Phi, psi and omega in degrees: 000319181293315178299326178292320179291319177298320180294320177298329184281317187259330185261157182275128180232141176237123176269118183260142168243118184251122185237129181144175182269356184240042183294327178298317181297320180295323179293320179291322175295325180294323180290327178290330183261023174059037173256115186278118176253132178225165180058041182286129178209146183255137176246182184288331185258334185199184177241134184248142179204167177242121176260133183259129175103181179279092186220016188299315182292319176293329180297322182290319181295315182291331177293312179301320181292326184270349175080039177233163175256124179238129178238147179261115181270338184202140175237134179219163182131167185298321180296315184289332175294315174300319180296326182293324180264016189294338180264002182250097187297323182300330178297327183272329184282337184300315175300323179294317178297320182294314178298319179294320179292322174296324175295321180287314181297330183293351179264014187227158176272122182240357181208142178230127179241123179246132180222152176092351184276142176230296179289319180276118183284158177300320177300323181294319177294321180296316183300319181296317180298322180295318174306315181274006180060036173246082186209196185303135176090354180283148177294139182295326180298337180281341187281119177244095184305316180301313180296321182291318179300314178301317184288323178295318179291328177288319180288325181239093184293342179295338181285122178262339178208142184213138177226123184245129177215149175250122178237115181068234174252028181244134172257119185252130180236114182247121187230160169228139185251159169287116189292334184277329183295128177067022186292330185295310187261348185076008179248143181274158178256131184277125174199165182252098182295338183285342182268177177280150181176167177253166172250122184245163182288132179281328176222170169280126185182202182241135178287116182275319180201150175214127178237112185263130180252328181213137180100184185244117177300140177252007183208175177215168182303134181094352178282142174274128181230155180256161180298130180093350184291142177287118181263327174222127187267140175266002181257113185257109178290146176247121185266165170285184183293331176280343174083017183245353183226131177281120181254344181190171178232146170244136188249138178222171173270106184302142181215124183197155173260113183238125174251128180247143177251114182212177189251138172236160177262156178224135177213132177216151183221136178234125180277148180290326180256128185226144176267125184253135178263135178226148181267136177276348180098346178279142182205150175222157183232151172216146176253157183216157172225126185238127174232183174294339186272338179158187179233139178236137182243148175230120179114221188297156177277178183294332181233071182284343176227166182293314175230132184201162171247146180227139181236129182235151172232129190231135181227147181258133179292144175209148179274321179227195183299317184237017180256084181275153180241153180281054182218130182236149175221152181187190182225140173238133180247123181255127181244119178292142180230160172228161181229146176204154183269141175229158181238137185248143180278179189291325180293320177296320176299317182295319177301319180289325178295321180288326175295316179298320184292320177294320175301319179301313181296327174296322178294323182294317185292319178296330177275006177084016182261130183258125177267120185274303180224157173213142176228108181230155182206153178275140178231110178301137175242185182288317182250006183179205183228139173261148172241114186230150173176194185229142175235138172262118184239159171242116186216162174306129186227021179253138177234136179286131176236109179301144173282150175293134181303326187292328179293318182290318180292324176295320178294320179292329180291315180298000000 
């Protein structure tokens, strides 16, 4: 069936009606002259057949020779379709317009993919790309991968490796981060590692371990330090031959892995009264198409219910794996909701508090922070219960502090 449809679309076919007493002779003459006849069937009045190929002129000659009347009732095929639309210029211009549009769109960035980031959120990277005017709709010719890699490493010092590549209309950014930097909070600390500077204590506590790669350590394991105290100095003195007089200084970017042991506080609260959301079961759907020119919706409006939740799925059109287009389509589902208050007893509240506390400990562990001791207790409140306490932890505790350029310049001048 499929092959039949394809043949009718691309090959030339002539549907014949053969009238006369010598139809068999006409069919034999067609076979001798390499004219392919198919779907031959006899009716009470005539014989019908389908001739394949360019054979309209030969059919007339063979019909006269066989003494039959042959008429062509239908012509089909790609050639006749073009002839049918020969007066409709838009039919021929449409493929050309589409090709030109795709060629123009292929010169711009329409999709950005970021991978490998953990502490640096994708939104932070997008905001920086917008600042540098490297974003959706930017010309691919304006993208300088090597320059972008250098600027990303300079803007986000936690990045230890970066690879930027353009594939099709997609800008792909693959990064790797320093796992120890910003481990406690999950946020990276802004500093310029390419400049001169020291490493200072992030919190007040005790040095658990210190491994220095650049600079001169100012403390050792077991020392008590205060917040902001210099732990590794980027100022390296140069002594004379006797070793008793400093004759100059050399400046570097201090680099070290420092673990501090210090105490942090913990506080959580769960209310006895809570508002619970329930779904009524009613739902509506709408579809949408979004382009640079606007957005079109089909179906439910934005607020089909007084209170509702909505879930959406959005997809970007693309021609091939990495040839994205500035057009999105998707579906939004609206679910009607209702709210009512419930009350929890003390045991339910304590169970929730302990679940939250266990999740907090898991986050600390995932960030490379070791909990040494913890002291927590329940504190009854007016409208609920508090879980409060203190934890002694061992965590990365060094932060890079750039030196003032005037200090370095003065030392170099001297």
